[in-house]
N, C-alpha and C positions, 0 to 999 in steps of 0.2 A: 113702651114709652120711656124717652129718655129726658125729655124737656117738659112735656105737659104732665102736671100733677096727676097721680093715679085716682084722686078723687073725682076726676072728670067723668068716671064710669057711673057715677051716682047722680041722678038727674036733679037733685035739689042742693047739690054742692057747688059753691063758687070757688074757682081755683085762681091762684095768683102765682105766676113766675116772678120771684121776687128780685129785688136790685142786686143781691149779692151773687146771682148767677151770671154766667156768660152764655150768650144765646147765639147759635148759628142759625140765621133766619131761614136758610133753606131747609134745614133739619126741622125746624119748628113748623114750617108750612107742611112739609111732608107728613108730619105727625098729625096735624090738624086735619088734612085732606084725608088721611087714612081713618081717622075717627069718623068723619063725615060719611064715608062710604060704608061704614058699619052702623049708620043710623044714630050716631052720637053727635049731637050738635053743641059747638063750643061758644057761638056768638052769645054775648051777655052772660056767659058763665066763666069763660077763661079770659084772664087779664095778663098783660105783659107789663111789668114795671118799667116806667120810662127810664129809671135809674140803671136798669141791667145793660151791661156792656155787650157789644156785638163781636162775634167770630166772623172775621172776614177771610176770603180766599188767601190772603198774605199770611194769616196766622197759621193756616194749615201748611202752606209751604214752608214756613219757618220751622214749625214742629217737626215735619217729616224730614227736612233737610238736616236739621241739628241733630236729630236722632240717628240718622245715617251717618253722620260724621263722628259721633261718639263711638262707633263700632262695638267692641266687646265691652265697653263701660256704658252702653246705652241704659236709660232708666226704664224703658218699656212703656212709654207713653201710648196713648191710642191714636196718635197722629191726627186728632181732630182739631188742633189749634188752641186747646184750652189754655196751656201754659203761656203762649205768646200773647193771647188776648189779655190774660191777667198781668203780663208784663207791661202791655201798653196802658192798662188800667192804672197800675202803680206809678208809671211814668207820666201819668195825666195827659197822654195823647190819645186814648181810645175813644171810639165812637160808642154813643149810648143809644138805647132803643128809642128814646124820646127824639132823637134827631132824625128818625125816619118821617116825622111830621113836618120838617122844614120844607120850605119851597124846594122844588126840584133843582134849581140851579145852585142854591146854597149846599145842599145835600151832596150833589155832585162834586163840587169844589172840595168839600172836606174828605170826600172818598178819595179823590184824585191825589190830594196832598199826602194822605197815608200811604197809598200805593207807591207814589214816586219816592217817599222816604224809605219805604221797604226796598224798592229796586236799587236804590243807591247802596244799601247795606248788602244786598244780594250780590253785587258785583265782587265785593271783598270777600264775602263768606262762601260764596259758591252755591247759594240757594237759587231756587227756580224764581225767574222774574214772572210777574203777574201783570196781565193787561189792564190798564186803568179803564179802558173803554168798556171791556167785558164786566169788570167788577161793578162799575156805575151801573151798567144795564141790569145786572143780577140784582143789585141792592134797590134799584128803583122799582122792580117788579116786587121785591119783598115789602118794600114801603107801602105800596098800594094795597097789598094783601093785609099788612099786619097793623096799619093805622087804627082800624076800629078796635083793635085789642089793647091799645095803649092806655095806661092808667098810672096815676100817682100811687105807687106801691105802698109807700110809708103811710099815706093818708087812709088808704084802704085797711091796712093792718091795724091802725089805731082805731078806726071806726068799729071794726070787729071786736077789738078788746073792750072798748067803752060800752058797746051794746051787750056785752056778755055772751057773745057767740062763742061756740066751741070751735077751736082752731087746732088744726093738726099741721105741724110744720114738718115737711118731708125733706130730708136731705140725701146726699148721695155720698158714697165711699165711706171707709172706715176711719176710726180715730187715728190710726197709725199712717195715714196718708195725708194727715193735717200738716200744713207748711211748717208751723211752729213746734208741734208735739209729736210729729211722726218720725219715721225712720229716714231722716234727712241724709242725703239728698233725694232718697228714692220716695218721694212724696208728690201729691198735687200742689197746686198753686193757690189754694184757698184754705179757709177754716172749715173742716168738716166735723168739728166737735159740737156739743150743745150750744157752747158760747157762740159759735159761728152762726147759729140759728138766729140769734138777736141781731147781730151785725148785719147779717144777710137779709133780714126781712124789716127791720125797724121795730119789732115787737120788743118792748122793754123786758129786762131780765125778771122783774118783779111780777110779770104777768104769767110767767111759766111756772106751772104747778106740778107738772108730771114729766119725767124724762125717762123714757123707755130705751134702755140699751139693748139693741138687737144683736144677737150673736148666734153663732152655729155650734153645734156639739163637737166640732173639730175646728181647725184653722185653715184659711185659704188666702192665697195672694195671687194677683195677676201681674206679670211683668217682673223686672228685677228687683233687687233689694234683699235685705237680710231675712232669714227666715229659720229661727233656731230649731223649731220642731218639725221641719219639713221631713216628709217620709214618702219616698217614691212609691213604695208598695201600696200605701193607703191611697195615693193619687191614682195609681192604676186601677185599684178597685173601684173608686168613686166614679172615675171616668167610664169604666166599663159598665156602670149602672146608668150612664147618660147623664151624670151630674157633673157640675163645677166646670162650665165653660163660661168665659166672659160675655156679658150681655151685649157689650159695644163691639168688641173685636172678634168674639168666637174662639179666641184663644183658650186652651185648656189651662185652668187655674192650677197653680201649685198648691199642694195639700199637705197638711201635717197635723199632729195631734194638738189637743186643746192646750192652750198655753195660759195658765192662770197668772203668770207674772204680767203679761200683756193686758189681760182683761181686768186684772185688778187696778192697774194704772189707768185703763180707760174708764172704769167706774169712778175713780177719783177725779179725772179730768172733767167728765161730763156731769158729775153730780147725779148719777143715775139713781132713780127711785124704785125701779123694778127692772128686771131683764126679761127679754123674750127669747127663748131658747128655741132655734130652728134646727131642721135637718137631724134631729135625734135619730130618725129611722135610718140615716146613712151609716150608723154604726151597728145596725141590727146584724146579728150573726157572727160578730167578732168574739173570740174567746178571751182575749186580753185586750185592755183599753189603757194605755199611757196617758197620764195627765202631767204636764210640765208644772212643777212647783218651785222651780228656781233655775238659775244658771250657773255653771262652773266657768269662771273666767281665770285662766292660770290656776293660782293657788287660793282663789277667793271663792266664795258662794255668794251670789247676788239674789236678793229676793225683789229687786226692782230692775227696770231695764237700764242698761249702760248709758252714760251720758255721752261718751265719745263715740262718734259714728264708726271708727275703724275698730272699736271693741266688738261690735255686733258679730263680725265674722268669727271671732275667736271664743265666742260663747258656746257652750254645750249644755244640752238640757239636762236637768235632773228630774227623773220620772217617779211618780207614785202609780203603781199599777193597780188597776180595777178589773174585777171580774166582768167579762162581757155577758150579754144576754142572747142566747142562741134561739131566739123567738122574735117574731115581728111586732113592731109597736104601731104600725100603721092603722090597726082598727082601735087604738085607745082613744077615748073621748074624755076620760077623766083621769086624774092623777093616780087613783088606786087601780085603774086598769092597765097601767104600765107594769111591765116586768119588775119584780122586786129589785133586781140588780141595776136596772135602769134608774129607779128612784134612788138607789144608794148613790149612783153616779152624780146624778143632779143634785142631790142633797150636799154631797161633798163639794161640788163646784160652787154652790151658794156660800159655803164657809170659807173656801179658798179665796174668793173674789170679793166677798163682803157686800153683797147686794141681795135682796130677795128676788125669788123667781115668780114672775107673775103670769107669763104666757108660755106655753109649750106647743111646738108644731111637730107633727110626725108625718108630714106629707104635703104635697102641694095644693091639695083641695081645701076649700074653706072649712069644711066640716072637720078637717084634721088639726085644727088649731083650737085650743082650749085654755081657759084660765086655770091657774093653779091656786087653790085657796079660796 
């Protein structure tokens, strides 16, 4: 699932795709139909915020064309049109999901205007032109399918808060892909920190009591951008285990050692109340495990990420070495069942990043995730 919240798998849970998301109607319909085939019904349980912006075929064309034009300096986008859709949103010319409820003539006019504007720019930029007729046909079909799912997302969120319901806000992507706080320009086009959960849903900051920072026992990245602790040998090991391939593109993720500099900043930015450490079992069998505790930049030692984008490529990791555990962690169901050296590793990470460890995962199975303490 890329658009439908994972809570849809639980029959008593209501799910909202909130206004901060950008939604490709065709992809959403495909996910809904896939769930239906598996006997998971979404009507009256899944809602699409009218405030959410739509990804159109023109956005995919711009995304792919611009990435191709960048050549060796490409960012590594998924090519799904996310960035261009957010660009239209910021320029105040985007289409929102609520417009799918418009009369067909008015909807067609708005789509045609956007496609024609795109095609005028396409001539100058060398992007693929898009048929307005085909786009109108595709979006009209999507409108008929998705209208029953439309809702006022902000009102839904506020009613849930006011009635004391348990709310889980599920985001995508990591802190350092955030457009403001990430490794700019190798970032996404939205806010993927905990603060973005408030702006993206309409849930007020004072209503949020628990912020779980989900991280891995090592570091990964998809696409271009700086990666101080990247290690090709670790990447080959993890890929050979069938791990670390992008869920959207299938591309092999870049892999590296745990970076306490980045995670400490992420803890600060998000106000993390507890961490959920995943993929601990990915380090099983290693004799030595480095953890990055600082960066060396020319003749300076940094304990925080560099401010200037060009400095990232010049940073070199300062490692603290830990003894590995040459035994599996996958059977552990409690803290005390973990190998002693794994417990030492996790305890050190807690101190290095300044946040308590609340959840540990040692495999993909539900039974392989347990609470610490």
